[in-house]
C-alpha positions as CSV (number, residue, x, y, z in Angstrom):
1,X,94.6,69.4,54.5
2,X,95.6,66.7,56.9
3,X,98.5,65.5,54.9
4,X,99.9,69.0,54.4
5,X,99.2,70.6,57.7
6,X,98.5,67.7,60.2
7,X,94.9,68.8,60.9
8,X,91.6,67.9,59.4
9,X,89.4,70.5,57.7
10,X,86.8,70.2,60.5
11,X,89.3,71.2,63.1
12,X,90.7,73.9,60.9
13,X,87.2,75.3,60.3
14,X,86.2,75.3,64.0
15,X,89.4,76.3,65.9
16,X,90.7,79.8,65.3
17,X,94.1,79.2,66.8
18,X,94.7,76.2,64.6
19,X,93.5,78.1,61.5
20,X,95.9,81.0,62.3
21,X,98.8,78.5,62.8
22,X,98.1,76.8,59.5
23,X,97.8,80.2,57.7
24,X,101.1,81.4,59.2
25,X,102.9,78.3,58.0
26,X,101.4,78.7,54.5
27,X,102.7,82.3,54.5
28,X,106.1,81.2,55.5
29,X,106.2,78.5,52.9
30,X,105.0,81.0,50.2
31,X,107.7,83.5,51.1
32,X,110.4,80.8,51.2
33,X,109.4,79.5,47.8
34,X,109.4,83.1,46.4
35,X,112.9,83.6,47.7
36,X,114.1,80.3,46.1
37,X,112.6,81.3,42.8
38,X,114.3,84.7,43.0
39,X,117.6,83.1,43.8
40,X,117.3,80.7,40.8
41,X,116.3,83.5,38.5
42,X,119.3,85.5,39.5
43,X,121.6,82.5,38.9
44,X,120.1,81.9,35.5
45,X,120.4,85.5,34.4
46,X,124.0,85.7,35.6
47,X,125.0,82.6,33.7
48,X,123.5,83.8,30.4
């Protein structure tokens, strides 16, 4: 938790604002990775 998000699990567990910030970043990372995957899949299918 600390390495990925800069906060320890105890702080994450106790502070709602920190938890919401971490979850927002996770959601952004997830959406960005899905976009990258979709782009790669389009490139692969175009080149076949």
